[in-house]
Biopython code that builds the backbone (N, CA, C, O; Angstrom):
import numpy as np
from Bio.PDB.StructureBuilder import StructureBuilder

atoms = [
    (1, "MET", "N", (1.038, -1.193, 0.062)),
    (1, "MET", "CA", (0.153, 0.134, 0.067)),
    (1, "MET", "C", (1.044, 1.347, 0.023)),
    (1, "MET", "O", (0.855, 2.279, -0.759)),
    (2, "PHE", "N", (1.878, 1.301, 0.768)),
    (2, "PHE", "CA", (2.828, 2.346, 0.856)),
    (2, "PHE", "C", (3.463, 2.642, -0.282)),
    (2, "PHE", "O", (3.369, 3.772, -0.762)),
    (3, "LYS", "N", (4.196, 1.665, -0.869)),
    (3, "LYS", "CA", (4.781, 1.517, -2.103)),
    (3, "LYS", "C", (4.033, 2.105, -3.337)),
    (3, "LYS", "O", (4.454, 2.950, -4.127)),
    (4, "ALA", "N", (2.893, 1.504, -3.326)),
    (4, "ALA", "CA", (1.874, 2.070, -4.405)),
    (4, "ALA", "C", (1.604, 3.534, -4.376)),
    (4, "ALA", "O", (1.508, 4.214, -5.398)),
    (5, "ARG", "N", (1.474, 4.038, -3.033)),
    (5, "ARG", "CA", (1.203, 5.558, -3.041)),
    (5, "ARG", "C", (2.600, 6.238, -2.965)),
    (5, "ARG", "O", (2.590, 7.445, -2.726)),
    (6, "ASN", "N", (3.795, 5.627, -3.137)),
    (6, "ASN", "CA", (5.225, 6.329, -3.032)),
    (6, "ASN", "C", (5.051, 7.035, -1.641)),
    (6, "ASN", "O", (5.062, 8.264, -1.566)),
    (7, "ILE", "N", (4.897, 6.261, -0.582)),
    (7, "ILE", "CA", (5.163, 6.907, 0.698)),
    (7, "ILE", "C", (6.269, 6.333, 1.448)),
    (7, "ILE", "O", (6.108, 5.147, 1.733)),
    (8, "PRO", "N", (7.279, 6.836, 1.814)),
    (8, "PRO", "CA", (8.328, 6.140, 2.573)),
    (8, "PRO", "C", (8.052, 5.456, 3.695)),
    (8, "PRO", "O", (7.544, 6.033, 4.657)),
    (9, "TYR", "N", (8.306, 4.332, 3.714)),
    (9, "TYR", "CA", (8.078, 3.559, 5.116)),
    (9, "TYR", "C", (9.283, 2.645, 5.486)),
    (9, "TYR", "O", (10.160, 2.494, 4.635)),
    (10, "ARG", "N", (9.395, 2.003, 6.732)),
    (10, "ARG", "CA", (10.231, 0.874, 7.087)),
    (10, "ARG", "C", (9.649, -0.050, 8.205)),
    (10, "ARG", "O", (9.066, 0.222, 9.255)),
    (11, "THR", "N", (9.949, -1.050, 7.717)),
    (11, "THR", "CA", (9.208, -2.203, 8.692)),
    (11, "THR", "C", (10.366, -2.874, 9.503)),
    (11, "THR", "O", (11.358, -3.387, 8.986)),
    (12, "VAL", "N", (10.125, -2.807, 10.736)),
    (12, "VAL", "CA", (11.238, -3.279, 11.825)),
    (12, "VAL", "C", (10.476, -4.597, 12.340)),
    (12, "VAL", "O", (9.276, -4.563, 12.611)),
    (13, "ILE", "N", (11.160, -5.617, 12.443)),
    (13, "ILE", "CA", (10.914, -6.950, 13.147)),
    (13, "ILE", "C", (11.930, -7.315, 13.956)),
    (13, "ILE", "O", (13.025, -7.675, 13.524)),
    (14, "TYR", "N", (11.600, -7.237, 15.291)),
    (14, "TYR", "CA", (12.796, -7.420, 16.313)),
    (14, "TYR", "C", (12.756, -8.864, 16.588)),
    (14, "TYR", "O", (11.764, -9.565, 16.388)),
    (15, "GLU", "N", (13.827, -9.257, 17.032)),
    (15, "GLU", "CA", (14.286, -10.458, 17.296)),
    (15, "GLU", "C", (13.494, -10.963, 18.629)),
    (15, "GLU", "O", (13.104, -10.017, 19.313)),
    (16, "PRO", "N", (13.199, -12.152, 19.105)),
    (16, "PRO", "CA", (12.263, -12.431, 20.268)),
    (16, "PRO", "C", (13.129, -12.020, 21.442)),
    (16, "PRO", "O", (14.335, -12.224, 21.579)),
    (17, "PHE", "N", (12.180, -11.322, 22.373)),
    (17, "PHE", "CA", (12.690, -10.765, 23.510)),
    (17, "PHE", "C", (12.103, -11.280, 24.804)),
    (17, "PHE", "O", (10.919, -11.292, 25.140)),
    (18, "THR", "N", (13.414, -11.800, 25.614)),
    (18, "THR", "CA", (13.139, -12.297, 26.860)),
    (18, "THR", "C", (13.396, -11.316, 27.893)),
    (18, "THR", "O", (14.562, -10.939, 28.007)),
    (19, "PRO", "N", (12.440, -10.793, 28.734)),
    (19, "PRO", "CA", (12.768, -9.753, 29.637)),
    (19, "PRO", "C", (13.872, -10.433, 30.774)),
    (19, "PRO", "O", (13.775, -11.597, 31.163)),
    (20, "ALA", "N", (14.803, -9.596, 31.172)),
    (20, "ALA", "CA", (15.663, -9.933, 32.406)),
    (20, "ALA", "C", (14.874, -10.245, 33.694)),
    (20, "ALA", "O", (15.190, -11.196, 34.410)),
    (21, "ARG", "N", (13.963, -9.523, 33.943)),
    (21, "ARG", "CA", (13.031, -9.534, 35.167)),
    (21, "ARG", "C", (11.849, -10.018, 34.839)),
    (21, "ARG", "O", (11.283, -9.677, 33.800)),
    (22, "ALA", "N", (11.273, -10.989, 35.811)),
    (22, "ALA", "CA", (9.839, -11.457, 35.188)),
    (22, "ALA", "C", (8.882, -10.218, 35.092)),
    (22, "ALA", "O", (8.803, -9.252, 35.851)),
    (23, "ALA", "N", (8.236, -10.483, 34.050)),
    (23, "ALA", "CA", (7.295, -9.124, 33.673)),
    (23, "ALA", "C", (5.850, -9.557, 33.980)),
    (23, "ALA", "O", (5.466, -10.710, 33.787)),
    (24, "ASN", "N", (5.164, -8.698, 34.407)),
    (24, "ASN", "CA", (3.637, -8.913, 34.928)),
    (24, "ASN", "C", (2.691, -8.864, 33.600)),
    (24, "ASN", "O", (1.688, -8.152, 33.639)),
    (25, "VAL", "N", (2.972, -9.551, 32.518)),
    (25, "VAL", "CA", (2.266, -9.353, 31.520)),
    (25, "VAL", "C", (2.017, -10.931, 30.892)),
    (25, "VAL", "O", (2.750, -11.911, 31.027)),
    (26, "ALA", "N", (0.827, -10.826, 30.220)),
    (26, "ALA", "CA", (0.478, -12.321, 29.762)),
    (26, "ALA", "C", (1.480, -12.800, 28.680)),
    (26, "ALA", "O", (1.573, -14.002, 28.434)),
    (27, "ALA", "N", (2.178, -11.943, 28.076)),
    (27, "ALA", "CA", (3.074, -12.609, 26.814)),
    (27, "ALA", "C", (4.475, -11.731, 27.316)),
    (27, "ALA", "O", (4.604, -10.517, 27.154)),
    (28, "PRO", "N", (5.487, -12.631, 27.958)),
    (28, "PRO", "CA", (6.606, -11.958, 28.325)),
    (28, "PRO", "C", (7.259, -10.905, 27.228)),
    (28, "PRO", "O", (7.706, -9.811, 27.571)),
    (29, "GLY", "N", (7.256, -11.353, 25.948)),
    (29, "GLY", "CA", (7.838, -10.394, 24.791)),
    (29, "GLY", "C", (7.220, -9.229, 24.687)),
    (29, "GLY", "O", (7.771, -8.329, 24.054)),
    (30, "HIS", "N", (5.954, -9.026, 25.290)),
    (30, "HIS", "CA", (5.732, -7.487, 25.041)),
    (30, "HIS", "C", (6.529, -6.689, 26.012)),
    (30, "HIS", "O", (6.490, -5.459, 25.982)),
    (31, "ALA", "N", (7.326, -7.417, 26.963)),
    (31, "ALA", "CA", (8.009, -6.372, 27.694)),
    (31, "ALA", "C", (9.212, -5.716, 26.939)),
    (31, "ALA", "O", (10.028, -4.951, 27.454)),
    (32, "LEU", "N", (9.195, -6.066, 25.849)),
    (32, "LEU", "CA", (10.180, -5.463, 24.659)),
    (32, "LEU", "C", (9.747, -3.820, 24.855)),
    (32, "LEU", "O", (10.611, -2.947, 24.934)),
    (33, "PHE", "N", (8.512, -3.571, 24.911)),
    (33, "PHE", "CA", (8.313, -2.022, 24.956)),
    (33, "PHE", "C", (8.181, -1.432, 26.365)),
    (33, "PHE", "O", (7.562, -0.379, 26.517)),
    (34, "SER", "N", (8.659, -1.979, 27.249)),
    (34, "SER", "CA", (9.062, -1.814, 28.694)),
    (34, "SER", "C", (10.424, -0.847, 28.763)),
    (34, "SER", "O", (11.129, -0.504, 27.814)),
    (35, "GLU", "N", (10.561, -0.547, 30.030)),
    (35, "GLU", "CA", (12.018, -0.054, 30.341)),
    (35, "GLU", "C", (13.069, -1.145, 30.166)),
    (35, "GLU", "O", (14.252, -0.846, 30.008)),
    (36, "GLN", "N", (12.691, -2.270, 30.191)),
    (36, "GLN", "CA", (13.959, -3.333, 29.986)),
    (36, "GLN", "C", (14.048, -3.540, 28.376)),
    (36, "GLN", "O", (15.053, -4.103, 27.942)),
    (37, "GLY", "N", (13.145, -3.155, 27.566)),
    (37, "GLY", "CA", (13.573, -3.289, 26.225)),
    (37, "GLY", "C", (14.089, -1.967, 25.402)),
    (37, "GLY", "O", (14.338, -1.930, 24.197)),
    (38, "THR", "N", (14.172, -1.090, 26.171)),
    (38, "THR", "CA", (14.335, 0.260, 25.465)),
    (38, "THR", "C", (15.506, 0.284, 24.581)),
    (38, "THR", "O", (15.492, 0.823, 23.474)),
    (39, "SER", "N", (16.602, -0.360, 25.134)),
    (39, "SER", "CA", (18.034, -0.724, 24.299)),
    (39, "SER", "C", (17.902, -1.093, 23.031)),
    (39, "SER", "O", (18.621, -0.681, 22.120)),
    (40, "VAL", "N", (16.833, -2.011, 22.895)),
    (40, "VAL", "CA", (16.630, -2.673, 21.595)),
    (40, "VAL", "C", (15.907, -1.739, 20.621)),
    (40, "VAL", "O", (16.319, -1.850, 19.466)),
    (41, "TRP", "N", (14.964, -0.878, 20.799)),
    (41, "TRP", "CA", (14.524, 0.119, 19.843)),
    (41, "TRP", "C", (14.589, 1.520, 20.099)),
    (41, "TRP", "O", (14.085, 2.298, 19.289)),
    (42, "GLU", "N", (15.150, 1.932, 21.131)),
    (42, "GLU", "CA", (15.670, 3.276, 21.129)),
    (42, "GLU", "C", (16.093, 4.076, 20.011)),
    (42, "GLU", "O", (15.490, 5.106, 19.710)),
    (43, "ALA", "N", (17.237, 3.600, 19.294)),
    (43, "ALA", "CA", (17.882, 4.071, 18.070)),
    (43, "ALA", "C", (16.861, 4.173, 17.203)),
    (43, "ALA", "O", (16.715, 5.288, 16.701)),
    (44, "ASP", "N", (15.972, 3.164, 16.823)),
    (44, "ASP", "CA", (14.929, 3.366, 15.992)),
    (44, "ASP", "C", (13.932, 4.480, 16.147)),
    (44, "ASP", "O", (13.606, 5.186, 15.192)),
    (45, "VAL", "N", (13.500, 4.614, 17.234)),
    (45, "VAL", "CA", (12.670, 5.655, 17.613)),
    (45, "VAL", "C", (13.067, 7.109, 17.345)),
    (45, "VAL", "O", (12.406, 7.961, 16.751)),
    (46, "VAL", "N", (14.409, 7.235, 17.963)),
    (46, "VAL", "CA", (14.998, 8.685, 17.826)),
    (46, "VAL", "C", (15.105, 8.931, 16.362)),
    (46, "VAL", "O", (14.839, 10.042, 15.904)),
    (47, "GLN", "N", (15.489, 7.928, 15.601)),
    (47, "GLN", "CA", (15.832, 8.052, 13.889)),
    (47, "GLN", "C", (14.249, 8.434, 13.652)),
    (47, "GLN", "O", (14.209, 9.575, 13.192)),
    (48, "PHE", "N", (13.210, 7.997, 13.773)),
    (48, "PHE", "CA", (11.947, 8.170, 13.423)),
    (48, "PHE", "C", (11.524, 9.423, 13.779)),
    (48, "PHE", "O", (10.963, 10.116, 12.930)),
    (49, "LEU", "N", (11.738, 9.925, 15.145)),
    (49, "LEU", "CA", (11.393, 11.310, 15.542)),
    (49, "LEU", "C", (12.351, 12.235, 14.986)),
    (49, "LEU", "O", (11.935, 13.389, 14.881)),
    (50, "GLY", "N", (13.515, 12.014, 14.610)),
    (50, "GLY", "CA", (14.412, 13.013, 13.873)),
    (50, "GLY", "C", (13.973, 13.421, 12.555)),
    (50, "GLY", "O", (13.992, 14.564, 12.100)),
    (51, "ARG", "N", (13.590, 12.398, 12.014)),
    (51, "ARG", "CA", (13.148, 12.222, 10.584)),
    (51, "ARG", "C", (11.905, 13.075, 10.398)),
    (51, "ARG", "O", (11.936, 14.033, 9.625)),
    (52, "TYR", "N", (10.813, 12.759, 11.082)),
    (52, "TYR", "CA", (9.494, 13.375, 10.767)),
    (52, "TYR", "C", (9.165, 14.575, 11.708)),
    (52, "TYR", "O", (8.300, 15.370, 11.341)),
    (53, "LEU", "N", (9.831, 14.761, 12.951)),
    (53, "LEU", "CA", (9.532, 15.900, 13.736)),
    (53, "LEU", "C", (10.438, 16.924, 13.726)),
    (53, "LEU", "O", (9.990, 18.058, 13.896)),
    (54, "LEU", "N", (11.718, 16.766, 13.549)),
    (54, "LEU", "CA", (12.613, 17.643, 13.702)),
    (54, "LEU", "C", (12.193, 18.947, 12.766)),
    (54, "LEU", "O", (11.789, 18.768, 11.617)),
    (55, "THR", "N", (12.311, 20.212, 13.313)),
    (55, "THR", "CA", (11.991, 21.456, 12.659)),
    (55, "THR", "C", (13.062, 22.301, 12.910)),
    (55, "THR", "O", (14.025, 21.982, 13.607)),
    (56, "THR", "N", (12.903, 23.490, 12.298)),
    (56, "THR", "CA", (13.942, 24.723, 12.749)),
    (56, "THR", "C", (13.527, 25.123, 14.027)),
    (56, "THR", "O", (12.329, 25.281, 14.264)),
    (57, "VAL", "N", (14.367, 25.297, 14.847)),
    (57, "VAL", "CA", (14.359, 25.903, 16.169)),
    (57, "VAL", "C", (14.646, 27.372, 16.172)),
    (57, "VAL", "O", (15.767, 27.685, 15.772)),
    (58, "PRO", "N", (13.786, 28.395, 16.573)),
    (58, "PRO", "CA", (14.103, 29.747, 16.242)),
    (58, "PRO", "C", (15.103, 30.155, 17.432)),
    (58, "PRO", "O", (15.147, 29.424, 18.422)),
    (59, "ASP", "N", (15.862, 31.239, 17.365)),
    (59, "ASP", "CA", (16.378, 31.741, 18.366)),
    (59, "ASP", "C", (15.630, 32.776, 18.906)),
    (59, "ASP", "O", (14.490, 33.016, 18.510)),
    (60, "GLN", "N", (16.295, 33.532, 19.953)),
    (60, "GLN", "CA", (15.400, 34.703, 20.499)),
    (60, "GLN", "C", (14.874, 35.638, 19.502)),
    (60, "GLN", "O", (13.810, 36.172, 19.814)),
    (61, "GLU", "N", (15.409, 35.970, 18.312)),
    (61, "GLU", "CA", (15.299, 36.898, 17.384)),
    (61, "GLU", "C", (14.202, 36.327, 16.567)),
    (61, "GLU", "O", (13.427, 37.160, 16.096)),
    (62, "GLY", "N", (13.980, 35.104, 16.307)),
    (62, "GLY", "CA", (13.071, 34.381, 15.487)),
    (62, "GLY", "C", (13.764, 33.853, 14.322)),
    (62, "GLY", "O", (13.147, 33.419, 13.349)),
    (63, "VAL", "N", (15.154, 33.881, 14.406)),
    (63, "VAL", "CA", (15.970, 33.455, 13.222)),
    (63, "VAL", "C", (16.159, 31.987, 13.583)),
    (63, "VAL", "O", (16.037, 31.630, 14.755)),
    (64, "GLY", "N", (16.456, 31.112, 12.599)),
    (64, "GLY", "CA", (16.504, 29.536, 12.773)),
    (64, "GLY", "C", (17.940, 29.636, 13.654)),
    (64, "GLY", "O", (18.735, 30.574, 13.594)),
    (65, "ALA", "N", (18.057, 28.517, 14.426)),
    (65, "ALA", "CA", (19.257, 28.461, 15.375)),
    (65, "ALA", "C", (20.194, 27.263, 14.902)),
    (65, "ALA", "O", (20.905, 26.678, 15.718)),
    (66, "GLY", "N", (20.167, 26.910, 13.519)),
    (66, "GLY", "CA", (20.775, 26.016, 12.745)),
    (66, "GLY", "C", (20.223, 24.441, 12.524)),
    (66, "GLY", "O", (20.733, 23.692, 11.691)),
    (67, "GLN", "N", (19.166, 24.072, 13.347)),
    (67, "GLN", "CA", (18.650, 22.976, 13.382)),
    (67, "GLN", "C", (17.486, 22.994, 12.150)),
    (67, "GLN", "O", (16.563, 23.809, 12.147)),
    (68, "GLN", "N", (17.670, 22.004, 11.144)),
    (68, "GLN", "CA", (16.930, 21.978, 10.023)),
    (68, "GLN", "C", (16.459, 20.649, 9.861)),
    (68, "GLN", "O", (16.995, 19.641, 10.320)),
    (69, "ARG", "N", (15.380, 20.711, 9.154)),
    (69, "ARG", "CA", (14.578, 19.427, 8.984)),
    (69, "ARG", "C", (15.187, 18.577, 7.969)),
    (69, "ARG", "O", (15.273, 19.056, 6.838)),
    (70, "PRO", "N", (15.701, 17.194, 8.212)),
    (70, "PRO", "CA", (16.544, 16.471, 7.265)),
    (70, "PRO", "C", (15.753, 16.053, 6.050)),
    (70, "PRO", "O", (14.567, 15.754, 5.914)),
    (71, "GLN", "N", (16.829, 16.128, 5.153)),
    (71, "GLN", "CA", (16.163, 15.737, 3.498)),
    (71, "GLN", "C", (15.789, 14.477, 3.557)),
    (71, "GLN", "O", (15.294, 13.933, 2.570)),
]
sb = StructureBuilder()
sb.init_structure("model")
sb.init_model(0)
sb.init_chain("A")
sb.init_seg("    ")
for serial, (resi, resn, name, xyz) in enumerate(atoms, 1):
    if name == "N":
        sb.init_residue(resn, " ", resi, " ")
    sb.init_atom(name, np.array(xyz, "f"), 0.0, 1.0, " ", f" {name:<3s}", serial, name[0])
structure = sb.get_structure()
């Protein structure tokens, strides 16, 4: 669907996750999205946010401070 509409996308399938501490969830693999799993997906989230949310940050005079939207 995305390819047909020429929309950029990225699919990530993570390796099976086993939490170090017992998780109080029905499926322990879901603990991937708890604080125990952040090291697995943190870089992907930061990259996503940087790509789609980064905008120019104005300085006190309203002029861009050097941060620009990635191409």
